[in-house]
N, C-alpha and C positions, 0 to 999 in steps of 0.2 A: 376390489383389492387386486384383481389380476392385472390391472393397468400399472400398478406399482412394482410388479415383479421385475421387469427389465431394468428399472431404475435401481432397485435394490441389488440386483445382480451386478450391474456396472459399478455401483458403490463398493460392493464386496470385492469385486475384481480389482478395483483401484487400490483398496487397502491391502489386499493380498500381494499385489505387485510391489507396493512400497515396502511391506514387511519382508518379502523375499529378497528385494534388492539390498536392504540394509543387512539382513542376515548373510547373504552371499558375500558382500564386501567385507564383513567381519571374518568370515571363514577363509576366503580365498585371498584377500588383500595382504600385501606385505606387512610384516611386523618388525621393521627395523627402526626402533626408536633411538634417538640421540638427544642431546641437550638442546640443540637448535630446533628440533621438531616439537619439543615439549614446551617451548616458550611461546608466549602470546605474540602474534604478528601485528605490528603497528605500522604498516606501510613503509617498511625499511628503516624506521626510526628505532633506536634502541629503547626498549620498554623501561619505564621507571616504576618503582614500587608505589609511588603516590602520584596522583594527578596534579598537574600544574595548577597553582592557585588554590590549593587545599581541597580539590575535588569538587569545586563549585562549577556548575555548567551555566553559561549565560542564558537568560530567559529567551533570547532571540531564537535559540534552537527550538524551543517548545512552541513559540509563536509561529515560526515558519512551518513546523509540522502540523499545527492545528489549521493554519490557513490552507495548506495543501489538502488536508482531509476535507475541509469544508467545501472548497471549490471542486474537488474530485467528486464528492457525493452529489453536488449540484449538477455537475456535468453528466453524471449517470442518469439523472432524471430526464435528460433530453433524449435518451435512446428510445424509450417506449413511444414517445411522441413522434420521433422520426420514423419508426416502424409502422405506426398506424395513422400516419398523417392524412391519407386519403379518406379514411373512414370517420375521422373525428369531427370534421367540419369547422365552421367559423368560430364557434365558442372555444374550442380547444386551441385554435390559433391565437385568439386574444389572450387566453390564459397563459399560453407559453410565452407570448411577447411580454406580458406582465412579469412572469417568472424571470425571463432573461434580463429585463430591465432591473429587477430587484438584485440579481446577481451582479450586474454592472455597477449599480449604485454601491453595493458592498465592496466591490473591487476598487472603485474610485475612492471610497472612504479609507480603505486600507492603504492604498497608494499615497493618498494625501497625508495620512498620519505617519508615513515612513515605514510601514510594516514590511515593505518589499525591498528595502535597502539593506544590504549586508555590509556591516562595518568591519 
């Protein structure tokens, strides 16, 4: 249990710093509200009460987000291999080549199906 004390201490210190920062900004920060500051900011475009097209969002946004998450998670799996490359041996090298090949096959499939084109 003693080995976890420094980790718990740093976690508590991080939460305390975050809470203190938010509290300090609420107390010390300026409180000059006006109509422009209370409106939603939409990149310089005047906000509208309803979204264009009845509030529907094209499925392309969700597909792009899912593709990003999938390839991001797959790339995260490469880091432990890179760190312990010398200790793992030939078996791990073959496994990583198969993993990367699988990732590239998925990438080629998505590319061929037009999942990376933005209309």
